[in-house]
C-alpha positions in Angstrom: 0.0 0.0 0.0 1.2 3.5 -0.7 0.0 6.9 0.5 0.9 10.4 -0.4 2.0 12.7 2.4 1.7 16.5 2.6 2.3 19.0 5.3 -1.4 18.7 6.1 -1.6 14.9 6.3 -2.6 12.0 4.0 -3.8 13.0 0.5 -6.5 10.7 -0.9 -9.1 10.4 -3.6 -12.6 10.0 -2.3 -15.5 8.5 -4.2 -19.3 8.3 -3.7 -20.5 4.8 -4.6 -24.0 4.6 -6.0 -24.3 6.4 -9.3 -20.6 7.2 -9.3 -18.4 4.2 -9.5 -21.4 1.9 -9.5 -23.9 2.3 -12.3 -27.2 2.4 -10.4 -28.3 2.1 -6.8 -26.8 -0.9 -5.1 -29.3 -1.0 -2.3 -32.3 -1.0 -4.6 -30.6 -3.6 -6.8 -29.9 -5.8 -3.8 -33.5 -5.5 -2.6 -34.9 -6.7 -6.0 -32.2 -9.4 -6.1 -33.3 -10.6 -2.7 -37.0 -10.4 -3.7 -36.4 -12.7 -6.7 -34.9 -15.2 -4.3 -37.7 -14.9 -1.7 -41.0 -13.4 -2.8 -42.3 -13.6 0.8 -40.2 -10.4 1.4 -43.2 -8.6 -0.2 -44.9 -9.1 3.2 -42.8 -6.2 4.4 -43.9 -3.9 1.6 -46.8 -2.1 3.5 -44.4 -1.2 6.3 -41.9 0.1 3.7 -44.5 2.2 1.9 -45.7 3.6 5.2 -42.2 4.7 6.0 -41.9 6.6 2.7 -45.2 8.3 3.3 -44.3 9.4 6.8 -41.0 10.7 5.6 -42.5 12.7 2.7 -45.0 14.2 5.2 -42.2 15.2 7.5 -43.1 12.9 10.4 -39.9 10.9 10.4 -36.3 11.4 9.4 -34.5 10.0 6.4 -32.7 7.6 8.7 -36.0 6.4 10.3 -37.5 6.0 6.8 -34.6 3.9 5.7 -34.9 1.7 8.8 -38.5 1.0 7.7 -37.2 0.1 4.2 -34.5 -2.2 5.5 -37.0 -4.1 7.6 -37.0 -6.7 4.8 -33.7 -7.9 6.1 -35.6 -9.7 8.9 -36.9 -12.1 6.3 -33.5 -13.1 4.9 -31.7 -16.2 6.0 -27.9 -16.5 5.3 -27.5 -12.8 4.6 -23.8 -13.0 4.0 -24.2 -15.7 1.3 -26.9 -13.7 -0.4 -24.6 -10.6 -0.5 -21.8 -12.7 -2.0 -24.2 -14.0 -4.6 -25.4 -10.5 -5.3 -21.9 -9.1 -6.0 -21.0 -12.2 -8.1 -23.7 -11.0 -10.4 -23.6 -7.2 -10.0 -19.9 -6.4 -9.8 -20.1 -5.9 -13.6 -21.9 -2.6 -12.9 -18.7 -1.0 -11.6 -17.8 1.8 -14.0 -14.8 1.0 -16.2 -13.3 4.5 -15.8 -12.8 3.7 -12.1 -10.3 1.0 -12.8 -8.2 3.5 -14.8 -7.7 5.8 -11.8 -7.9 3.4 -8.9 -5.3 3.9 -6.2 -4.5 1.7 -3.2 -5.5 4.5 -0.8 -8.9 5.3 -2.4 -11.7 6.0 0.0 -15.4 5.1 -0.7 -18.0 7.1 1.2 -21.7 6.1 0.8 -25.1 6.3 2.3 -25.6 2.6 1.5 -25.0 0.1 4.3 -21.5 -0.8 5.2 -22.4 -4.6 5.3 -23.5 -4.4 1.7 -20.5 -2.5 0.3 -17.7 -4.1 2.3 -17.5 -7.3 0.1 -17.4 -5.5 -3.2 -14.8 -3.1 -1.8 -12.6 -6.1 -1.0 -13.1 -7.4 -4.5 -12.0 -4.0 -5.9 -9.0 -3.6 -3.6 -10.6 -0.6 -1.8 -9.3 -0.8 1.7 -11.1 2.2 3.2 -14.9 2.3 3.3 -17.1 4.8 5.1 -20.8 3.9 4.9 -24.0 3.8 6.9 -23.7 1.5 9.9 -26.8 -0.8 9.7 -27.6 -4.0 11.5 -27.8 -6.6 8.7 -30.3 -8.7 10.7 -33.0 -6.2 11.3 -32.2 -3.0 9.4 -31.7 -0.8 12.5 -29.2 2.0 12.1 -26.4 2.3 14.7 -25.7 5.9 13.6 -27.4 8.5 11.4 -27.6 7.8 7.7 -24.3 8.7 6.0 -25.8 11.3 3.7 -25.3 15.0 2.9 -23.7 16.9 5.9 -23.5 13.6 7.8 -20.9 12.3 5.3 -18.6 15.1 6.4 -19.0 14.1 10.0 -18.3 10.5 9.2 -15.3 11.4 7.1 -13.7 13.8 9.6 -14.3 11.3 12.5 -12.1 8.8 10.6 -9.7 11.1 8.9 -9.5 14.3 11.0 -6.2 15.5 9.6 -6.3 14.3 6.0 -6.6 16.2 2.7 -8.9 15.1 -0.1 -7.2 15.6 -3.4 -10.1 14.7 -5.7 -13.7 13.9 -4.8 -16.2 12.2 -7.2 -20.0 12.0 -6.9 -23.1 11.9 -9.1 -25.2 13.9 -6.6 -25.2 17.6 -5.6 -26.2 16.4 -2.1 -22.5 15.7 -1.7 -21.7 19.4 -2.0 -20.4 19.3 1.6 -17.8 16.7 0.7 -16.9 18.4 -2.5 -16.0 21.6 -0.7 -13.4 19.7 1.3 -11.5 18.6 -1.8 -8.8 20.3 -3.9 -10.9 19.3 -6.9 -14.3 17.8 -7.3 -16.0 16.0 -10.2 -19.6 15.3 -11.0 -20.4 12.0 -12.8 -23.2 12.4 -15.3 -24.2 9.8 -17.8 -20.9 8.0 -17.2 -18.9 11.1 -17.9 -16.8 13.2 -15.5 -17.3 17.0 -15.3 -15.3 19.4 -13.2 -17.5 20.5 -10.2 -17.1 24.2 -9.4 -18.4 24.5 -5.8 -19.9 28.0 -5.2 -20.9 29.5 -1.9 -24.5 30.0 -3.0 -24.8 26.2 -3.6 -24.4 25.6 0.1 -27.6 25.1 2.0 
């Protein structure tokens, strides 16, 4: 493993996962993959829909809504095997451009569950993963969803003195991470565009 050192600490490239180095949403893909293996998971659908409605109406937080979505995990036996089977089929959705710029010290930061992304990160040789901490048996979050401003908190907790050289994401919700980087890039339709972060974009 190699790292780059500056006067400010370790310099690294940081990547969002879904829609960035992965073409699509890995959580949604995994849900439908699991559903095809066990149609009885549809029994959790009313609870999942209720969670979305309550979130849209402002009664619950995004984290609470996602806990309602992940309740389907209660119906899965041998979750680790299912995840391995999922990535055996879906690792082909990793964007080809990522392999061209991959470094040993890359960091992935994502709102998707850590338990879901950890196996594919091992396959890709990505040693540093920051993601939502979710109980894979029942869908309960151990911390707030790793999204928006929370991503910055997660990142600084793990790398308080590090410098982000380049940050890549497909979503402007990652503006808070983008402002930490020397350069940021938006991924749109599999293409990389320089992301010029402006003060008026901050909310």
